[in-house]
N, C-alpha and C positions, 0 to 999 in steps of 0.2 A: 749612719746611726745618729739619733737625736741627742743633742747635748743635754737634754732633760732626763735621759735615761739614768737611773741609778741601779746598778747591777750588783747582785749579791751572789756569792758562791758559798754553799753550805760546806763547812769544815768541821767534821765530827771527829777529826784526829785519826781517822783510819784509812785514808786514801791519799794517793799522790795527786794533788790538785794543781801542782806547779805548771803542768803542760797547758791546762785550761786557762789559768791566769795569764800565762804568756800569750796564748792565742787571743784572749780578750784585749790585752794591752796592745797587741799588734794591730787590732782593729780600732784603737783609739779609746778604749774603755779604761776605767779605773775601778776594777771590781773590789767590793768590800767583802771581807770574810764574815760569814754568819755562824756564830757559835752560841747564840742565845736568842730566845724568842723576840726580845725587844729590838734586835738588829733588823728584823723584817719590816718594821714600821715605815721606814723611809724609802723602801726599794720599789722599783718599777718592774724589774725582771729578776728571776731567781733561777740559778743553775744548781743542779744536784749531781755532781760527779760521784762515782762510787768505785771502790776497789776493796776486795776482801770478801769475806763470807757474809751471807745474808743475815744470819743471826747476830753476828758480832756488830754489824752496822746498825741493826735495829736497837741493840742494847745500848750502843753509844748515843744514838739519837734520843732514846728514853732518858738517859742520864743527863743530857743537855736540855731536856724539856722541849725538844723540837718536834716531837711526833704530831701532836695536835695542831700546832701552828703551821706545819708543812701541809697537813691534810686540809686545813681550812683555806690555805692559799690556793691549792688546786681546786677545791670545791667552789671558790669564788671566781674561778676562771681567770686568774691573773697569769701573766706570761711565765711559764715554767718549762725548764729544759732538764730532763733527767738523762743521765748517761751511765751505761753499763749497769752496775748494781743500783745506781740511782734510778734506773728504769725498772729493774726487777722489784724494788721495794714498794713500788706503787700498788702491787697486787696483794692478794690475801695471804699468800704463804709460798714457801719454796720447799722442794724436796731436799735442798741442801741443809735446811734447818727446820725440820718438820714440826717442832714444838714452838716455833716463834711465829707470831702473827705479824704480817707486813702492815704497811700504811692503810691498805684496804680501800683506797680511793677508786680502784678499778677492780672489777670482778675477774677472777682467774687465778692461776697458780703458775709457779716457775718450775720447770722440769729440766732434768739432765739430758744431754745428748745421748742418744742410743743408736746403734746401728753397726753393722760389720764394716771393717775397713776404714773407719774414720778415727782420727786421733783427737783425744780430748785432753786439754782444751782446744777449741777452735781458735787458732791464732794466725794472724796475718791478714792480707788483703783479700776482700771478697766484694762482689757487687751487691747492690740493693736495688731490687726492681720496684720502682715507684708506682704506686697506684694511680696517682694523678700528678705528673710533673709540672702541671700548670697551676698547681695550688700552692700558695705560700705555706711554709717557707721553703718549698722544694724547687721553686722556679730557678731556671738557669743551670740546673745540675744535669740535665739530660735524663733519659729514661732509666739508665742502669749505671749510676755513678758507683765508683769503688771507694770503700772505706776500710779502716783498720779495726780488726776485731781481736779481743782476747777474752774468752769466756768458756765455761763448761756447762752453763745453764742458760735457758732462755724462757721468757714468759709465754704462756698459752692463754691469751685473753678469751673471756667468755663471749664478748661482743666483737665479732670479726670486723664490724664496720669501722672500728677505730684503727685498723691496720693501715699504715701509710706506706710501708715498704716490706718486702719479703726477701729473704736470702736463703739459698740452698746450701746446706752442709750436712750431707747424709739425709737430712729431712728438710723440708721447707718450713721456715719459721718466721715469725713477725720480727723483723730487725728494726722496725720503727713504728711508732703509733702516734696518732694525733687526735685530740678531742678538744675542740675550741682552741684556746691558746696554750693548751698543754701539748708539748712535744717531748718524746722520749725515744732514745735510740740505744740499741744493744752495742753498736759500734762506737768508736771514739772519734767524734768529729775533730777534736782538738789535735789529734794525731794523724789526720787524714788529708793533710796538705790542702790543695786548692778547693776540692769539693767540700771538705769539712769546714774550711774557713768561710766559704760562700754560704753554707747552711747556717752557721752561727750568725753571720752578718744579716742574713735574711730574717732570722728569728729576732734579732735585736731591733729590727725595723717595726716590729709589732708594737702596738700601743694598747 
């Protein structure tokens, strides 16, 4: 990781971000908490961890004035890593909160798991089948790395070309996406031991 990197973690007061901060610190980073638009100005990389309901998270982002700044960051193709609800909020909306608009930087919606014989939420370890394991930031992870999941909903992107990995749980869903320097995962890399740490480290090498 470059010593020039200045890493931010969005903190909207609704998610448990400690695991991500500890993972970044273990990699030698000193992440700064982002709670206001002006905190983004000096950053090179931005992480958006999420936990909780889609609508509640968007409401908290609105209250902090972070909706437009985050959308602008992604649209400028600056290094961005969305995790769990931080992945889902990139889309237009969710079945979880049908009256709430998402960040809408990606086309598509978030849907609830359906199917007989599966428990919701999807919780625990599962594999992610990478579309291209030779493409950064997925290098060195193998074709089917295992990651830790906790979620009841998953995005359904309109553009299938952005899908970087798929996972099967009752149905096959996009467990990770990539567009330029935007990376987002339904799984929690910060809780996924070696594979997750390698993924985060690969992402931090991007400039």
